[in-house]
Phi, psi and omega in degrees: 000138183258142179224149178251124175257124184238126188214144170224147185193166176296144180292128178194159180296147174088356183296312184292326188283313178305306184298317180291325174294328179286330178286322187293318179301340177260356174088017183270143192245120182284120181264331184209140173220129172237130180227149177218134171250127173259110182301164181303329192286336178249350188285147181265012177291143181279345182274000179077008178268167175280171187235147175239130178237139189217131172231133180234133176259119189249140164259120186253127180302144179295141180082358181304145174277092187296326178306312184287327171299316177298323175302312181295322178296319178299325177292319176302316180301320172298308188296320184251010178055048182261147170260113193221148176212149183227132176203153180305138176292336178284359190280137180261130184281117180304130191219143177246131175257140176233139186215158171244241184271322180282111190258010184304321182286321183293312183294323180297316175304303187304322174298311173305318180295313181303322181272358175082015180264352183234105193281072178236150170251100184283109182278325180192167176233123175249137178213152171271004176224152189266003186307321191265356189308301189305309181296336179279311188292334178291345179269351180086019180264128171301143184234126181244115181265106185234083176300149183244137172217171179306323190281328187243018179304309182298324179291321179288326182285326174304321185290319181294316181296323184288323180290332174287322181295314187290324176270347182072027180293136180249359176218140177243127186241120174274085184274080194050047174272110196265047171229144181273128182282156180286156175306318182295314183291317180294326177295309183307317185250032177304138185076007180231006172237122180242135182241143173262122179257129187278053168193165179276096187299148011261023188266154171055049175284170174087199192286138169063055185295322184288327175300309182299319182298322182288325177297334176269358178070036186295151174261347181226135169241159178200191182207152185223129174259127183216164170285144185273143179220170181299339179270105187310121182054035177242004185288170180305131181276135178265308196211142177217159174204160175219161176225139182279139179229175181212178187302342186279342179282126171280167174312317186294321176291328173294322181297316183301305179297324180292326175295324176294319176298313175312308182299312183286325174295320183291320181294322178294318179307304183304313180298316182299321178287322174294329182270005174073037185256357186247126172246122178276135183229086181069239181256016182241166174230159168244120187237120187262102171284161176292000000 
């Protein structure tokens, strides 16, 4: 059995040696290891110390007493003030998808999940429009139509919180969901809501970004996947991509190409998150790519 160990702690001597010794004592074999040291001058820690990030892929012996291994890891966490987790690599992350009218990101995610290339367990799709209902329900996925207005926004977000609790969802994906979440909801689920923004942040925010980009004669368009915070489109960035364009492209062509970028950037970000490759460091991220 393979497992992912994910850990961050204040930088200090002996961290890797101690953890490696504990894993060796249980017969675990390290198959892949990624590490990053953030010096104190750049660290987002409030204690003024540097930060150490580590992701390890382990081969765990059959019949291992997992409770005892977890007990040793918990002792390590206390000793080094570490935030650490251990989970099977095969685990699929319980997820709620949210979408409005444009469903290119939604359809891309559903296709990748069906083909087994995206380790998500889609518990439900929530939308403020009915456009995607048929495509979702034919896959046997519950679809919730919750139109949003100024008057009922609090009520609809309460429904979302209840749905998260009931389904055990650990991730909420805004797959071109064109509603702004409240500060309370963003704070409550910080690190568990991922949004795709239709530009290479921080440029061309707001309505019709590709038209505005076209008016400026841009040579690159892009998309940004980030965690949601109360500060609109200012959350920690997970993944970005761009594509070169030229003067011959009209706004509609930019939109078409932009949607392709959005879909692939969001899916890459979701895979990175689901595989435990993303560490939030203040308003930045540390991302261990393959």
